[in-house]
Steps between C-alpha positions, in 0.01 A plus 500: 500500500251610760153397613335789317647386167392142566150620589486694174600189307230291668234759429599534133490121460162471676338787312666435164550871451733776615209744494268288715782415741582870540134580567469223760818612675408867459836591350633630172522245218854618424606407855378143453680472168819634661470239777461216252787621281722534806418143606567374148841666502582370847380145426645497149177362353192631323202488738214644296403456137270751331247315284283797412520872561336472841539129585802330653584142595778351710803372312599134522774595747256700710267202520789302652540744792161669548381253766807588710442872442134471606602310812751770593244776448238311702745433783602867512136608518442254785804636683372857456160401641656323797722800570192726503338273759816492709532877476143546625564262790827673581334841495222376727753359745697825503190690604462283812651667805693296753597607849862398505539602864326176597777287349 
């Protein structure tokens, strides 16, 4: 399990379609399906049910865990954003010259 797979699951659930999720994430639809299948194997549960050719819904089991999955994905995105800010601050501080001979 990794954050990318969990993000794929969230997007499929939100969009109700592998195709739309792939378009939103700008990746191949097959990659999203592979991610979901891999999670299903790892978790040992069915996550997505196909109700029509192009429409999907979360399984009962998925509904039991999706709030946790969304929280994890959200937290990871927040961490990534904070790290970007810290990186910018760190880079700005590195560009400041200090005269160490004064110390």
